SEZAVEX-721485 format. One record per residue (C-alpha): residue in one letter; x, y, z. Coordinates in pm, whole numbers, plus 50000, padded with zeros to 5 digits. Example, Ala and Ser with C-alpha at 12.3 -4.5 7.8 and 13.67 -1.06 7.14 Angstrom:
# residues 2
a512304955050780
s513674989450714
This chain:
# residues 459
m395278282584054
l397608294384328
y396998330784244
r393228325484244
t393398308684585
s395568336784722
t393228363384589
l390208345984739
l392008343085073
v392818380385076
a389318391084979
t387698368785239
s390068380285513
i389468416885432
l385718412585454
v385938393785785
v388238419585946
i386128449185833
a382918432685943
l384258423886290
s385888457686346
s382688476186256
l381038459686558
v383508475286800
m384168508286620
p383798538686851
n381748567986723
q384588592786753
a388258584886693
q390578601786940
a394368605186930
i396638600987229
p400328597787116
a402938620887261
f402958650687025
a399168649986994
r398948651187374
k401398680087394
y399658702287139
d396118689787216
v395368678386860
q394378645786694
c396918623386520
t395398633386187
a396818668286234
c400188653886128
h399298620785959
t397258611085657
a397108576685820
p399668568186089
p402588564086043
v402538583485709
l402958621185752
n400848647785580
t402158682385481
f401788697085830
g403508666985986
q406428669585744
r406958705985838
f406668697586208
l409418671486164
e411618695285964
n411298721886235
g412678699286506
y409328689686666
q408188725686689
l405068738486519
p405818749186158
g407038784886135
t407618788186510
e410438784886759
d408228775787054
g410048744887178
g411208760187502
t407768769687633
t404788752787467
g403118727487696
k405958729687949
k406338737388316
k409068760388440
l411488748388707
g414028775788766
d415968779688440
v414648746388313
t411368739588133
l409968704288148
d407208685187970
d404968660788147
v406228625488083
g403238616787866
k404058645687632
y407428631887521
l407128594287572
a405238570987337
f405068534087262
r404358513286953
l403498476686927
v403358459386590
g402718422686542
n401428396886300
a398968374486483
v398928351386179
r401508347285907
s401518321585631
w404288314385380
s403688294785059
f406688280784870
t407028259884556
q409288234084723
q409538220485074
n413328221185067
p414648241684774
a418238237184663
g420748254484887
t418698252685209
d419228229185499
t417498195485508
g414298196385709
v413688233885686
a409928239685690
q409118260385383
n405318258885367
k403868269285699
t401308289785888
e402248304286226
l400438320886514
t402808346986654
f402258378986848
p403698403686929
e406848408386718
n408178443186783
f408018467987069
t409248503487021
l409618529587293
f410418564587179
a410998597787350
g410958629787149
g410368666687185
t412268698387263
v414868706087527
m414628743487474
k413908768187197
n415158753786865
v416748723187029
g414918690386969
f415668653687030
m414468618686944
v415408585087096
e413828553086965
l414468520087143
g413308488986958
h412978453187076
d412748424786825
v410888396286996
e412118369586752
g415688382086719
g416028390087088
g417698420187245
a417028457087212
e418868484987037
v418708522186982
e417268524486631
r417398562486630
g418898587386873
f419768623086779
v419678659586878
s418598686986637
f419568723586636
n416978742886441
n416548775886255
l420248784186266
g420898818886126
a417268824886030
q413898807586019
d414198775885806
l417728784785690
a419428754385842
h418438726286077
v421188702786198
r420738666986323
i423588649386503
g423438612786605
k421758581786467
f418928590986232
d416988581585921
p418708599385629
s415578596485411
a413258612985667
f412628642685434
y412488623185108
s409218621584915
v408958584284991
v410288577985342
t411908544985440
i410398540985786
r406908554885719
q405388527885500
q401938512785537
l403278478985424
n405918472285687
e409188455485594
v409228417885655
k412698403585716
e414198374785524
s415848344385681
l419328330885608
s420538295185581
s422638283085872
g426408286985846
c426158322185705
n427768339086001
t431228328285889
a433018357085720
y432888356685341
t430898324185325
p428448322785030
c424898321085165
s421488311485036
f418288327785156
n415488305585281
r412978333885256
v413008365785055
g412538398385245
l409488419685167
a410678455685158
p410408483984902
s412708474084614
a413868509884560
f415348509484913
a416888474584899
t420548464084881
k419908448384536
f423258429784510
y424108393184565
g427618386884694
l428178418784897
y429418417885256
d429708442885536
r433158452885653
g433138424885908
g432518398185645
t428818391585712
p426688387085399
l424358415685310
s420828405985216
p419828417884866
f416378425585009
a417198446485317
s417028484685320
s420418501585299
l422478533385239
y420378565285218
n417308543985285
s418738523985576
g416678539385857
g419528543486106
e422948558286021
i425278577586252
g426458611486133
l425518647786077
d422718660785857
v421718696085750
h418408705985587
g416458737985530
r414388760285302
p416448791685231
f415018794884878
g411388796984987
k408728772585104
a408728752484780
w412328739984796
l413938717985062
y417628709085056
q419458682485256
v423148673485281
g424788648985516
v427808628585612
v427618594985790
n430008567885897
g430858543685621
a427808521285585
n427788484385681
e430108487185975
p429468459686233
f430928481486511
g432238517086516
d433828530186199
s436818510086073
n436718529385747
k438578562485750
g436348575385472
k432798587285519
d429648584185308
l428168616285168
y424678623585040
a422568652384912
m418848655584842
l416678682484684
r412888682684713
y410338704484535
d406898708484686
y404578715684395
a401428722284596
q400548722084965
s396818726085023
d394268708885244
y393048687184954
f396048683484725
s399808681984772
a402678669184559
t406428665784601
l409328655484379
s412728645184515
g416118634684389
f419198623284582
v422758611184539
y424598589184790
h428358584784753
g429828555584946
n433498553185034
s434788517285082
n431408509285237
a431148472385137
k433318442485051
v433198414584795
q434108378184849
t437788384984781
q437678406685099
e438478437884898
d436708471084954
v434358485884696
n432588519384669
w428828515184668
h426808544684534
r423088551184494
y421078576484293
g417328579984312
v414208599684232
s410788598184392
g407438615284388
r404318616484599
a400868631484534
t397988632984778
y394458641984672
q391728641084933
m391608604485048
l394128590984793
d397908589684841
l400108579384543
y403878574784551
a406758560984346
a410498556884401
y413248545584164
a416888539884255
v420038529484071
d422858512984266
r426398511484131
i429528493684259
n432658512384157
h436128497084125
v435048460484127
p438238440084187
s439608422283883
g439278388584057
v435458390484049
s434698416983785
g433968392283506
a431378374183715
f429858404383888
d427158428183758
a428028462183907
t424638478683841
a421238471583995
t417918490184004
g414768490284213
l411298504084147
t408518508884402
i405028521784314
g402218523484566
a398888538084666
d397008542484994
a393308550484974
y390568555085232
v387458536285117
t385648547185434
n386638571385710
e388288542885900
t389258517485631
l392518521385439
l393508499985141
s397178498985037
l398648485084716
r402358482784630
y404298470384328
d408008462584367
n410498452784099
l414108444884187
d416538441383896
a419328425184094
g423078428284045
g426088411184197
i427448376284137
l425948364983807
e425348328583901
q423578338284225
r421518368784140
k417778365784090
s415538395484019
a412208397084202
t408778412484145
f406108413584414
i402658428684451
g401408435884803
l397868443784913
q396808454285261
a393528463885426
k393888483685749
q390988491685978
y391508520186226
l389568513086544
r390958546286663
t393478568486488
n396208551486692
v394878515486689
a394558495286370
i394118459086266
f395258447385924
v395378418885676
r398038417485408
n398968394985117
d402108395984900
v402268376584573
n405338367884364
v404698378084002
r407678359983848
k407808322883762
s409358300384023
e411998285683788
g412118254183997
g412128272784328
e415898271784365
a416218307884481
a414338325984755
a413418354584520
r411428329584308
n410698302084560
l408358322984776
r405018323984595
n402718339884850
a402878354985198
f399828363285411
f399748383185736
a397108394885982
g397948416186284
i397638447986485
d399418481586499
i399078502186820
i400678535686897
f400088552887230
């Protein structure tokens, strides 16, 4: 009955949003974000549907925000001031606002075991906006690019630099080697990219008292993120002793690590390599770990045409004392993954699978700790009209970690997104838990349904 009610709610909401948006839809969609302004093109030159990149957009990113196959960063769209060339402010500054105007959580119990008394578990909230992002990006000179992204979480408070790096491009020869230095998204060139998802990550919430180092924690609400990218383990802690959520993105798919990254296409246009070194993951401040984390990725682009493109990727991520267990001992946390993406006309299909492994589990916890976990994400984005995008995603998390705590999770998410312009969209989304609640004693099973309606603006 619950699933039927949820399905009816989603269908009704989709119809209402589409009907209302059609009344205010302009005849011609125009793009205005920073790179579109600089090169005088629409957003769709680089995006299948913002924020997802198409083939041209991927190559533009790889080339350090220069047009694919060029080294024009020092001159295009710029004014000369002595030895310096400058862009107009609007050509390197942009802003994104994302917010759920309505969000509704449906749980099997009002106060499941392990949560605090009086915690509201079944609720509908009006809340907007949730996240502001200001980013500056472009080129300083020929073959030198940069990106700075400043994010503000309205609920969490405060602002932080989510990404900030400089890139040195086409070192030695065209497409031979591009180097990024700073805080960046390691998976930016992967077939399925962490930060460019149509179904945005929704954070989980922790029970109170979890800020004490090495204190076991329960989760009031499961996080909704791609399972292939998630932490996957119960009972892991960062190097400061704070619990790591099993549902949050991490390692190669973390979205913001500090280090050095090299990528290029020396073997022809079909093959892209990537290698990198970053500070040991899960550091609360600085890098207390003398060791570094290493990763490598190889991508094969099967076809790159206007109507069809396909890519296959594989990566390895080797962690060095990049997490702790409850005994306060270091462990090595590794990840291996494969992914693929195929785009045909108005349909975009993707899948990602990752295996996480904890090496050298201390003897004090080894008998009660599953050292292997896996995550699978399968999704599709499809235009049903020129302005209406439907997105479907299946996530299965086969959790590892402390045996008596771990709970695997399976969710299906559906979203309808209506683009009023190529840079302005409204959406409705519903995520349903496929697994049985088992009494609702764990967040991974307790959450039955989550509904969201909001807006996504980039300008």
